[in-house]
C-alpha positions in Angstrom: 12.7 8.8 20.9 12.8 7.6 17.2 10.5 9.4 14.6 10.8 6.3 12.2 7.9 4.8 10.6 6.8 1.4 12.3 4.5 -1.3 10.6 3.3 -1.0 7.0 4.6 2.7 6.9 8.1 1.4 7.2 8.0 0.5 3.6 6.8 4.1 2.1 10.1 5.4 1.3 11.4 2.3 -0.5 7.9 2.1 -2.3 8.0 5.4 -3.6 11.8 5.1 -4.6 11.4 2.0 -6.5 7.9 2.5 -8.2 8.1 6.4 -8.8 4.4 7.2 -7.4 3.8 8.8 -4.2 2.0 6.7 -1.2 -1.6 8.9 -2.2 -1.5 7.7 -5.7 -1.2 4.2 -4.4 -3.8 4.7 -1.6 -6.0 6.2 -4.1 -5.9 3.5 -6.4 -6.7 1.0 -3.6 -9.4 3.0 -2.3 -11.0 3.0 -6.1 -10.3 -0.8 -6.5 -13.7 -3.0 -6.4 -12.0 -5.5 -5.1 -13.5 -6.4 -1.7 -10.5 -8.4 -0.4 -7.3 -7.6 1.2 -5.6 -10.4 -0.8 -7.4 -9.9 -4.0 -6.4 -6.2 -3.9 -2.5 -7.4 -3.0 -2.6 -9.9 -6.1 -4.0 -6.9 -8.4 -1.2 -4.5 -7.2 1.4 -7.4 -8.2 0.1 -8.5 -11.7 -1.4 -5.1 -12.8 1.2 -2.7 -11.3 4.3 -4.8 -10.7 4.8 -4.1 -7.0 6.3 -6.9 -4.8 4.3 -9.0 -2.5 5.6 -7.0 0.8 5.2 -3.4 -0.7 1.7 -4.6 -2.1 0.4 -5.9 1.3 2.0 -2.9 3.1 0.3 -0.6 0.9 -3.4 -2.4 1.5 -2.7 -2.9 5.0 -1.8 0.4 5.9 -4.8 2.1 3.6 -7.3 -0.2 5.0 -6.3 0.4 8.5 -6.5 4.4 7.9 -10.2 3.9 6.2 -11.3 1.5 9.4 -10.1 4.3 12.0 -11.6 7.3 10.0 
């Protein structure tokens, strides 16, 4: 069996390496954002924080899925 992350979480090591922030920090920013829609938050991460589309989308998707499951 493999312990490799799947889905959006598979991007996390690359995100941390490229942007120099831990995933928990990105998730805090996403949760603090007043923007209600997924793609609005993705666009905000891209324009305000310089994330690529795939990385921003993965962070938002994973964070929103975690919050929905809680």
